[in-house]
Wavefront OBJ file of the C-alpha trace (Angstrom):
o trace
v -10.566 47.097 123.671
v -9.584 43.662 124.865
v -10.822 40.624 122.949
v -11.013 37.345 124.852
v -11.104 34.096 122.903
v -12.582 30.922 124.386
v -12.757 27.248 123.357
v -12.828 26.824 119.554
v -12.160 30.542 119.012
v -8.979 30.257 121.084
v -7.878 27.187 119.139
v -8.489 28.914 115.795
v -6.713 32.158 116.701
v -3.986 30.558 118.799
v -4.501 33.414 121.286
v -6.235 33.712 124.641
v -6.680 37.456 124.067
v -5.572 40.456 122.051
v -6.012 44.211 122.048
v -7.778 46.381 119.473
v -7.416 50.148 119.473
v -10.434 51.601 117.674
v -10.648 55.377 117.663
v -14.434 55.310 118.057
v -17.176 52.851 119.041
v -17.802 49.919 116.708
v -21.026 48.170 115.833
v -21.059 44.385 116.116
v -20.709 44.144 112.325
v -17.713 46.494 112.315
v -16.114 44.592 115.176
v -16.636 41.271 113.399
v -15.137 42.710 110.217
v -11.972 43.620 112.114
v -11.814 40.261 113.912
v -12.241 38.365 110.631
v -9.638 40.563 108.933
v -7.161 39.455 111.610
v -8.377 35.856 111.861
v -10.152 34.774 108.656
v -10.420 31.173 109.876
v -12.951 32.343 112.477
v -15.476 32.877 109.670
v -16.736 29.323 110.061
v -17.540 29.978 113.731
v -18.977 33.464 113.227
v -22.621 32.293 112.932
v -22.514 30.487 116.288
v -20.300 32.743 118.415
v -21.971 35.221 120.757
v -20.281 38.439 121.761
v -20.246 39.495 125.406
v -19.374 43.050 126.395
v -18.045 43.702 129.881
v -19.377 40.409 131.230
v -22.839 40.465 129.648
v -24.092 39.086 126.349
v -24.362 41.915 123.850
v -27.398 42.529 121.685
v -26.897 42.567 117.894
v -27.265 46.360 117.878
v -24.772 47.003 120.714
v -21.910 49.440 120.353
v -18.462 48.339 121.471
v -16.304 51.090 122.969
v -12.495 51.347 123.019
v -12.235 50.436 126.739
v -14.593 47.441 126.600
v -13.706 43.842 127.291
v -15.268 41.684 124.572
v -15.491 37.917 124.891
v -16.153 35.633 121.934
v -18.299 32.844 123.355
v -18.751 29.743 121.217
v -21.557 27.279 121.892
v -21.067 25.248 125.041
v -22.005 21.615 125.330
v -22.053 19.506 128.389
v -23.768 16.715 130.073
l 1 2 3 4 5 6 7 8 9 10 11 12 13 14 15 16 17 18 19 20 21 22 23 24 25 26 27 28 29 30 31 32 33 34 35 36 37 38 39 40 41 42 43 44 45 46 47 48 49 50 51 52 53 54 55 56 57 58 59 60 61 62 63 64 65 66 67 68 69 70 71 72 73 74 75 76 77 78 79
């Protein structure tokens, strides 16, 4: 599973991406638990970050599989 970090998430982690190797699918809560274990400073952004799986926003009850690409998308502002 490849995690992609954007904007504030990238600044907090200091990484554009990283790889997770779960042995089975993860729920969003399980995935977040692993992300926050690795990067506890992301906890402040957790309520506003959306997860996207393979290019599409994931529902809260989605399962994330070992081969998925998962993007952490923080809120976007613009004008």
